[in-house]
N, C-alpha and C positions, 0 to 999 in steps of 0.2 A: 474778233470771234471767228472760229472756223466755219467752213461751209458744210461740214459733215452733218448728216441728219441728227437732230436732237431728239432725245426720248421725250422731251417736253412737248414736242410738236407732232411727232409721228409715232403713235403707239402701235405696238404689234397687234395683230388680230388675235382674238381669244377664241376659245373653243365654241362659244355661243354666237360668234360673229359669222355671217355667211361668207363663203369664199367667192361667190359670183352673184351679182345683182344685175338683172336685165342684160346679161351677156357681157358685163364689165367685170373683169377680175379685180377684186379688192386687194390693196397693197398694205394699207395702214389705216389706223383710226385717227381722224383729225380732231374729233371732239364729240361730246355728248350733251344732250339737253333734255328738257321735259318732253319734247316731241319725239326724239329718236337720236340716232347716231349719225355722224358725218364721217364718210370714208374717203380715202384717196384712191383714185383709179386713173386709168389712161384710156384715151381713144385708140382705135387700131393704128392711127398714125403717130401715136406717142405723145399727144397733148394731155396734160394732167387735168383731171376732173375732181370736183367735190360732189359726192353722192350722199344725199340725206335720205335715210331709210326710216320710215315712220314706225313707231312702236306698235306691237301687235294689238294691244288693247284699244288703241285709237283707230286701228284699221277696221275694227268691228263696229264702229259707230257710223251708221249710214249717213247721218247729217254731216259728219266730218268729211266723209268721202265725197259727198255732193259738193260741198264748198271747196274742198281741196282741188277737185277737178276743175271747177270754175276759175279758181284763182291761178292755177297752173296755166290754163289756157290764156288767161289775161296776161300772165307774166311772160309767156312766150312772145308776146308782142312788144315787150320792152327791150329795146336794143340801143341803150345809151352808152356813152363813153365812160360813165362813172357808175355803171352797174355790172354785176356779174351775170351774164346772160344765161338763160335756161337752155341747156343743150339737149336734154332728153328727159323723159319721165314715163312713169306708168302709174296711173291713178286707179286702175281697176284690178290689179293683181292682188294676191294674198297680202303682200306687204307693199303699200304704195311708196314710191320713191321719186326723187327729183335730182337731176344732175345739172350742175352749173359749172362754168369755167372756174378753175382753181386760181385763187389770188395768192401769190407768194408773199404775204405780208401779215403783220400782227393786226389784231383789232385795235381800235382806238382805246378801248378800255384797258387792254393789256399794255399798250405803249405808255399811257399816262400813269398807270400803276407802277410801271417799271422805271420810267425815265422822268416822270413829273410833267408839269405844264409845258406846252410847246410855245415857241416864240410867236409874236404877233403875225408875221408874214405867213407862217405855216398855218395859223388859225384862219386867216383870211382865205388862203388857197383851199383849205379844207372846206370852209363854209360855201364858197362858190361852187366847188365840185359837188358837194352834197345837194346844193340847190339845183344844179343842172340835172342830177340824178332824179330828184323829186319831180322836176318838171316833166321828165320823160315818163315816170311812173304814173303821175296824175293824168298825163295825156292818154294812158292806156285804161283809164277808168279805175285806177287802184288808189286807195288811201293806205299808206304804209301801216299806220296805227301802232307800230311797235318800233319806232325809230329811236335808237339808243346807241351808246358807244360800242356795245358788243356787236351791233349790226353794221358797223362802219369799219371796213378793212383799209389798211394803209399800203398801197402799192407804190412802186418806184415812180410812177407817172401820175399819181393823184389818188384820191380816195375811191372806194367802191362800196356802194350800198347793197346789202344782201337781205335775204329773207322777206322781200316784199311780196313774194308769190304765195306765202302761206299764212300771212298775218290774220286775215279774216277767217280762213279755214280753222285756224287755231282758236279763234273766238268761240266757234260753235261748240267746242268741248272744253273751253277754258284752259287750253294748253298754255297759251300766252293770252292773258286777258286783254280786254279792250283798253290797254294801257295800265290797268291796275294789276300789279304783280306783288304778291305777298313778300315783303322784305326788300324789294327794289322798285319802289314806285316813283323814283325821283324824276323820271323823264316823261311823265304823262302831262296832258294839258288839263286845265280846269274843267272843261266840258266832259272830259273822260272821267274825272273823279267825282262829278256831280250829276251823272246820268244825262248829260246833254247830247247833242247831235255831233257826230264825228264827221269832219269835212277836211278838205286839203289844208285848211288853216290849222288844223290840229297838228299836222306834220311840221308846219312853220314854227309853232311853239316849241316842238321838240328840237328843231334845228337851232333855235336860239339857246336852248339849254345845252346842246352839244357844243356850240361855239364857246359858251361861257365855261363849261366843264374843261374843254381843251386848254383854255387860256389860264384858268385858275388851278386846275387839278382837283376840283371837288365840285359837288352839286351846289347850285346857288340856293336851293331850298333846304339844305342841311340833311343830316342823317337822323336815324332814330327809328322808332316803331312806324310801321306803314301808315297807320291812321293819323299819326302826328304829321308826317310828311305830306300826306294828302290834304290835311286841313290847311297847312301853310300854303300849298299850291293854290287852293281855292280862295283863301281869305287874306293871305299876307303877300307883301312884295318880296321879290327875290333879293338876296344879299349880293350886291354888285360892288361892294367896297374894294375888293381886290382885283376887279376887272380893269385891264389897261384902257386908257381914255380912247384910243383909236377904235376900240370895239364897242364902246357904249351905244352909239347911235343904232347899229344894226341889232344888237342883243336886246336893248330896251324895247324897241318896236316889236321884235318877234315875241317877247314875253308879255305882251298886253293880254289882260284877262278876256276881253271881248274879242272873239275871233274876227269880227268885222274891222277892228282897229289894227290888225296885224298886216304887215306888208305882203305883197305878192312875191313870188320867187324872183321875178324880174327885178323888182325893187330891192330885194335882198342882195342880188348880184351888183346892182348899181351902188348900193351903200357900201359894199365891201371895196369896190374899186375906188370910191371916193375916199375911203379911209387909208388906202395904200399910197405910199410915196412914189412907188414905181408901178407901171402897169403889171397886173397880175397875169402871169404866164406859168402854166404847169410845166415842170421840168424835173430833171434828175436831182436838183438841189432844193426841192420844196420842203424836205424834212431835215432836221438836224442830224449830224453824223451818228449820234448815239442810236437814234431810231433806225437809221439806214442799216446799222449792224444787225438789227432784228430781221430786216428783209433778207440780208445775205444768209442768215441762218436757215431761212425757209427755202432758199434756192437749191439746197442740197437734198433733193427729193430721193426717196428710196427708189431702187430700180423696179421697173414693172415686173410683175410676176410672170414667169414664162407660161405661155399657153400650151397645154399638153396637146400632143397630136390626137387626131380623132381616133377613138377606140373602136375596133371592129366589134361586131356582135359577139355576145358571150357564147361562143361555140367552140368546140374542140377543133384544133387545126387539122386540116386535111392531111392525112399521112401520105407520104409518097409511096405508090405501089412498087413493090419489088418484083423483078422479072420472074423469079422462081421462089415464091413463098413456101416456107416449110412449116406448116401449122403444127402446133403441138396437139397431141391426142386430146380430143374433147371429152369432157365427162358425159355421162349418159343421162341427160335430162330428157324431158318430153321432146318429141321430134319437133324440129324447127321447120316452119312452113317455108316453102320456096315458091318462086315465080313459075307459073306454067309456061312462061315464055323464056326461051333460052337467050342469054346475052350473046352478043357478037363475039367471035373468037378474039381472044387476047384482052377483053374488057372484063374486069372483075364485076361480080354481081353485087347489087345493093344489099346492105345488111337488113335484117328484120328489125322493124321499129318496135319500140315498147308499146304496149296497148294504150290507146288513147292519144298517142303522139302523132302529130301531122308534120312530116319532115319537109323542110325547105332548105335552100342554101346551096352549098358547094357540093362537089362530087363526093361520092361515098367512099369509105375506106374499103379495102379488099376484104372479102370474106374468106373463110377457111376452105370452102369447097363450093364448086359450081355444078349443079346437076346437069346431066346431058339433056339435049333438047327432047322434050316430050316425056322425060322420065318422071316417075312418081317416087317419092321418098320411101325407103323401106318401112314396112309396117302400115302403110296407107292402102286402103282398098282403091282399086282403079276406078276413077269416075267415068260415067258414060260420056260419050262424045258430046261436045258442045261447040257452039259457034264462037270462035275466038275473036274478041273485039280488038281494035287497034287503038292503043292509048299511049301517051308519052311516058317515057320512063321517068319516075320521080328522082329528085336529087335530095341528098341528105347532108346535114352538117353535124350530126351527132355521132359519137363513137359507137362502135359495134357493141351490142349487148351480148355477152357470153355467159352471164350468170343465169342459173336456172330460173331465178325468180322473175326474169324479164322475158323468158321464152313464152310465146303464145301457147294456149292450150291446144291439145291435139285436134286436128280436123276430123270431124265425124261425117262420113259419107251419108247424105240424106237418101232415104228410099223414095222412089217415085211410083206413083200409081200406074197401073197398066194403061197404055194408050198415050203416055207422055214420052214421046221419043226424043224430045230435045229439052233437057232440063235447063234451069237458069244458069247463067255463066258462073263459073267457079271463081270466087274471090277469097284467096287465103287471107287470114287476118293479118293486119300490119302492112299490107302491100296492096296498092291499087294498080292493076295491070293496064297495059294498053298504050297506043300513041295517037292522037288526033281527035277522038271524040270524048266528051266529058263522061266520067263514070256515072253509071246509073245509081240513083238513090236506093238505099236499102230499105225494104219495107219494115224490117225490125226496128231500124232507127226511127222511122216515122211513128211506128206504134209506141216506142218508148217515149218519144217527145210528146206525143199526144197524151200518154198516160200521165207524164209529169205535169203538163199544162192543166189537165183535168183535176189533178190533185191540188194544184195551187189555187185554181178557181174554187174548188170545194172548200178549201181551208178559209179562203176569203169570205165565202158566203157564211160559213159557220161562225167565223169571227165577228161578222156584222150582226149576227143574231145573239151573241153572248151579251150579258149585262155589262154596262160600261162603268160600273162602280158608283153610279148616281142613284140607283134605285134601292129597293129593299134588300136585294140579294148581293149587292156588290159594294165593297169599299166602306168608307166611313161616312159620317153625316155630311161632311163637306164636299163630297162628290169626288174623291180621288183615292186610289189605293196607294196611299203614301208609304205604308209599311212595306209593301211588296215591291215597290219601285215600278209598278205597272201602270202609272198614271201618265202625266204629260211628259213632253220632251224635257222640260226643265227639271222634272223629278228624276229622270233617268240619268242626266248628266251629273258628274261628281260636283259636290259643293266647292265653290272657289275659295281660295284663301283670302281672309280679310286683310285690308290695307288700312293702317291707322294714320290720321293726320291730326296734329295737336295745334290748338290756338289759332284757328283761321279767323282773321278779322274781316267781317263783311260790312262794307259801308251801306248806308241807307240807299234803297232803290238799286241794289245790285243783286246778282244771282250767282249760284254755283252750279256747275255741271259735274256729275260724278265721274265722267270719263277722263277728266283732267287729272294729271299726276304731277304735282298735287292739284287738287281742285282750287281754282283761284277765282276771286270775285270779279265779275264783269258786268257791264251794262247789257241790257237786252239788245242784241245786235240788229234786230229788225226795227228798233225805234218805237215799238209799240208800248214799251214800259214793262216792268217785271210782272205786273198784275195780269197782263194779257199776252205774255211771251211764251217761251218754252223752257222754263227754268226747272231743274231738278229740285232746287231749294232757293228761296229768295227772302230778302228782308226789305219790307216796304215801309216808308214813313211818309205820311201826309203832313207836310210842314205847316199847312194852314190850320188843320183841325187837330193835329197831334196824334192821329190814328196810326198805329204801328201793327204790322202784320208779319207773321212768319209762316211760310207756306210753300206750295209747289204748284206749277202749272203744267207739269209733265208727268203726273202720276197721282199718288195719294199718300197720306201720312196719318200716323196714329200717335197720340201722346200717351206714353206708357204710365201706368200708375205705380205707386211705390212697391206694390207686391210683384210687379213684373220685372224680370231681369232681362236687360237688353241683350239680344243675341239674334243670330240668323233664324233660328227656329221660332223664337218669339215673334219676330217681324213677319214671318210667314203665317203664323197662326192667328194673329189679331185680325179683327174684322170691322172694328168701329171706325171706318175711314172718314177722313175729311180732306179738304184741299188747303185750308189755311186756318190760322187761329190767331187770336190777339196775343201780342207780346206779354200782356199782363197775366196770361195763363201759364207762363213759364217762370220757373225759379232756377236758382243756381243748381246745376247738375240734373235738370229735367232731361229726360231722354225721349226722343221722337224717332219712330221708325218711318222711313221714307222709301216707297216702292215706285221707281220711275218706269215709264212706259218703255224705256230702252232695255229693261231687264235688270238694271242695277238695284241693289238694296243697300240702304245706308242707315246707320244708327247715329243720329246727331245728338250730341250732349251740349246743352245750352250752358255757357259759362259766364254770361252777364252782358250788360249793355254799357256803353260809354258815350260821352258827348252831351253837351247841354242843349238848351232849347234853341239857341241861335247858332249852334255849331252842327257840323256834319256828324251824325250819330253812327255808331258802329255796334254790332253785336259780335261776340266771340263764341265760336262753336268748336268742339272736337268732333271729328268724323271717323267712323269706321265703315269702310265701303267693301261690299261684296260685289264685284263687277260681273255682269252677265250671269247672275244667280238664277234668273228666270228667262224664259223666252220673251223676246221683245214683242210688245203689243202691236197688232196689225192696225194701221190707220185706215 
């Protein structure tokens, strides 16, 4: 295979992709997922980077931002040989992002899908490399929680574990659930599928699944609907019939249902060394040649985008003064004001600025004529003598205004009462004279500013006395002027477009967060259980008494009756709120409005329940979500 960049690996930037993120110029798209997009960029010294930019809707979730910041700070402490280190990040900007070292190699999922199962020696080297990576990750206080073949990259000198810095942050909005992913749940541990406690042993179970997947080319718990795979993980033994004998000791122990029975990472490495005929040493030959070709393809990186030179301020260039300008005859607009102070011989005078413009910058362009020292333009009455102050000559970076509409109005000589021998200094409009002392403030400006301030204060006072729409004279009965749009901030913003998700299977004691795209079932990450957590929507089942609940701990919900049509308007209008209801209150196609404290509104359509008395039960729902339809509630 050639080394030219492949369109499969390096996609060109599209119109909606940013050109620069955090000062890094983006070159190509490496991939996209539920959380955001991954781009290729380079450091100033030319080292390639992978930059993951979080999607806008997740950036608006304060809980995600809080956890994302915590996990990135923890990930920055991870500096293992088998991890992709965090190079840079921004967790507080409009679009949070994370930059890691670029690994020029395919994911394990891609390599197995393209080339099939790997030989035993490659599997053993992969397993010890991932075990070392997990040892460093756990040492930083992080449980990966989402270890799967897509998060293991194959480099020329060993595997690299990625995405350990955002796994728990993703849990907070169900971007990647706590192991439970709709459609791809094959690499979760039993405690993740049954609302148990997630520990480092959870990652050991995933490591055993990865080792078996690499050696067999398929999941040891089979494929099919997510609830069926999850049931087999919790209640059935893995299918290891096709697993090579050398790998059985390590894989069998890693896949024990009880976390306490699984080996430590040090024991995993020892078991792998015991299974190998020769000492395990990572090197250039740890992968078969077919997979090495995939590495070569990814070494032909696109060239870095050229950095444009710094752009000067958006001002007209300074024209070069000619020794003997020959100005064209000017039209006869209103007389242009001039400086009462004459410029030095040979230096052109500054042009008159447009009204309201404060000039700064480079030297001014030459004007058409320079008045003689002390001269008054024709048509102007001679002002009485005044004390000339000394001020610095201003500099201009704008072109000369020759059009009549930019000329200042004619100066009108004020009349002075008898006895005032020294009038106020003369300040022609558009020009502040003088060198060394600051210009005096104009009284008229102060008066105008004071008048504007008084008007603003008066309007505020009047506004505070007007009815707010909750009394007899304003708005509707519900306390908001919804028709006129003069109510809350949420009424003023345009309604969001709904996003529909069909057939979401929610296991018992799992929750959904509406910020996820798609919303995916997850355990309550705090360990408090779904009845006491922060779920937008949950399904609870008491296995002892058979009690089953459908509800929310992060807002309120309403079961619509048959006469009510599910819509955003309906969900905003209903008022008979509750927080949970018995599953026996729901029938097929029952519709429930859910209003979360984060400001999301969802219409959940119940589609049924599955699972027997002694099995893990599931409910199926369709969701239509209007994200950020209301202002988030203040805690």
